[in-house]
N, C-alpha and C positions, 0 to 999 in steps of 0.2 A: 369802927368808924369807916372802914373800907366799903361797907355796904350802904352807907348813908348817901342820899342824893343831895348835892348842893343846890341851894335855891337862892334866888335874889329876892325872895318874898319876905325876908326877915323883918316883919313888922311894918312893911311899906305897902301902902295902898296903891292900887293902879288907877290913879285919877287922870291918866293921860299926860301928866307932866314929866319932863325928863328927870330921871333919877339915876344916881350913881352912888355906889357904896362899897366899901371894903368888907368882905365877908370874913376873910381869914388871911393870915400871913404866916409864913413858915420857912424854915431851912429845908430845902429840898435835897441839897447835896453839899457836903463840906468835907474837904480833904486838906490836911496839913502834912507836909513832908519836911523833914529835917534830916536829909540824907548824910550829912557830914558831922552829925553829933557824935561824940562830944567835942571833937576838934574845932568845930566852928566857933565855939565860945572863946577860943584863944586867938582867933584871927584879929589882926589890927586893921583899922580903917573902916570907913562907911561902905556898906554894900550899895550897888546900883539897883534901884528898885524899878521894876517895870509893872505897870498896871494896865490891864485890858478889860474893857466892858463889852458885854453883848446883851441885848434885850430881845426877848421873844414873847409872843403873845399867841394864845390859842383858845378857841372856845372849848368849854368843858361841859356845857349844858345850855338849856334855854336861858338866855339873858345873863349867863355867867361865863367869865373869861379868866384864864390864868395868865398872869404876867410874871415872867421869870427874869430876874436880873442876875446875870452871870458875871462874876468878877474873878479874874485870874491875876495873881500877884506872884512875881518871882523876885528874889533878892540874890544877886550875884556878887561875890567878893573873891578876889584873887582867881578869877576864871572858874570858880566853883560855886555850886548852889548853896547858899546859906539856908534858905527856906523857900518853899513854894506852897501857895494856898490856892485852892479852887473852891469857890462858893457859888451856889445857886440859891438865891433867896427869892421866894415867890409869894404871890398874893392872889387871892380870888376876889374878883370884882364883879358885882352885880350891876348891869347896865340895862336900863329900861326906858323906852320912849325917847331915845337919843337918835338924831338923824345919822344915817349910815356913814356919811362923810366925816362925822365928828368922832366916831368910835375909835378909829385907828390913831388919830392924834392923842386921844385920851390914853389909850393902851400903851403907846410908845413914848409918851412925853410926861403926862401927869402921873400915871400910875407908878412909873419908876421913881419919880420925885418923891412920892409918898413912901415907897419901900426903902429908898436909899439910906436914910438915917439908921434904920434897923440893921440893914446889911452891913453898914459901916461899923456898927458896934460889934456884930458877930465877928467880922474880919479882924478888928482890933483886938478883941478878946482872944481869938485863936492864935494870933501872932504873939501876944503877951504870954499866953499859956505855953507857948513853945520856948519861952525864956528869951524873947527878943523884945525890944521896945515896941509898944503898940504903934501900928501904922494908922494915923488919923487922916483919912482921905479928905481932900478939900471938897466942898459942895460942887455939884455938877449941874449945869443948866441943861437939863434934858430937853426942854422945849426948843432951845436954840439948836441943839444937836439934831433934833428931829427935823426942824425946818431946813437946816443945811443939807441933810441927807435927802430930803424930799426934793429940794432944788437940784441937787447933783443928779438924782435919778431922772428928773424931768429933762435936764440938760443932756444927759446921755441918751435918752430916748429921742430927743430932737436931732441929735447928730448922727444917729444910725439911719441908714437908708432903708426906706420901706421895702418890704419884700414884695416882689411883683413877678409877673410872668417873664420868663427869659426867652 
């Protein structure tokens, strides 16, 4: 499979209409650490859970982009790590005849929304397989997050002074 070329052509005709499709989805990286086993199973109380998300997108071919949803979860109890999980869940998306200004919003808002339920399941299964109760993440509104980050970026650009001659 490493020598195969990904293509957005999978049964789609190029009739000039905007077309978007998921070509594949996969676990790109998964790490589960349980550094205090077996003692962690005797600890009392609920751990403090910290969840961090990061979304990246990059072109991997003509009309094909990879979107990677990175999720880092750490559970801390009694100032010690109960478990830590790092997951990078990715998908390949074919995008054809879509205006350039609409590609980034799709890649950073809609594509992660499509990938999230599958990443959520992989994460819950990994934590359960570590002998902890599965972590069921709440749905995330990636479109709203994208809009907020875009507005924040525009606001920070507006407040920076333009570079000029001194």
